[in-house]
N, C-alpha and C positions, 0 to 999 in steps of 0.2 A: 606353290599354288595349293590352295585348299579346296576340297570338294565339299559340296553341301551334304548335310547328313539327312538321309532318308531312312526312317525306321522301317525295318522289315515287318511285313504283316505275318502274323501267326495264322496257320491254317484254321479255318472255322469248323468246329465239330458240331454236328447236328444230332439231336436226340429225337427220334420219331416214335410215338406210341403205336404199337401194333397189337393185333389180337392173336396172331399165330406166326409160325415160321414161314408159312406160305405168303402171308402179307409182307413179311420182310423181304422175301425173295423177289417180289414184284417191283420193289423200288430200285431205281438206277443209282449208281454210285458216281462220285466225282472222279474224273479220270486223272486228277493230279495226285492221287494217292491218299487224300484226306479220308480218315475213317468216318463212317457214318454209324451211329449207335441207334439201336432199336430196343425199346423196352416193352415187355409184355407183362402188364400188371397182374393179370389173372394167374399166371404161372410163376411169376417173379423171376423171369428170365431176361437176360440182356444178350442181345445179338450185336456183333460188330461185323460190318461189311466194308471191305476195302479193296480198291483196285491195285493189283500188283504190277508195277511198271516193268519189272524184269520179264515176267511171263505173259503179261497181257490178260491174265485171268482175274476173276474176282475171288478173294479169300473171305470166308465166312467163319466166324467163331461163335459158339454159344456158351454162356456162363449161367449156371444155375445156383441159386442160393441154397445152401444146405446147412443143417445144424451140425456143429462140431461136437463130437462125443467127448464126454469128460474123460481125460486121461488120468488113470490112477496114479497117485503120488506115491512113489516107492521110496522116497527119501525118508530117513528116520526122523521122528519128531524131535523137537528141541529138548523136551523133558527126558527122553530116552538117551539122547546124546550126553546130557548133563550127568545122568546117573552113571553111564559108562565111564565118563571122565573122572567122576568122584571115586569110583571103585579103583581106577588105575592110580589115582593120587594116593589113596589109602595103601595100596600095595607098595608103591614106591616109598612112602613114609615108613612102613613096617620094615622094609629091607634096609633103609638108611639107619633106623634104630638098631637093627640087628648088627649092622656093620660097626656102629659106634660102640656097641656092647661086645664086640669081638666074637659074635656068634655067626655061624654060617646058616643062612636061610636059603633053602632051595625051593 
């Protein structure tokens, strides 16, 4: 026996524009646990309000857009790395020549 296929509905997320956190706190949330998003364009903040089915409380989170500071790059530059490698190759070549000529180079 085959059963008919019924696609599951995805929870619908709402984005509501607000002017402050107080405005956001006035809105009710869905009691099925679907998060409701609030956007404050003036301060560039995003609020998420969601009903927690385990505790019966409303969880609220605030996200603030901030600029990421430039992290200094402490890695050596490619030119410096090439110079160091060239110097090492030169040292190895000198030691090999000294060994071929039966000389001890320290």
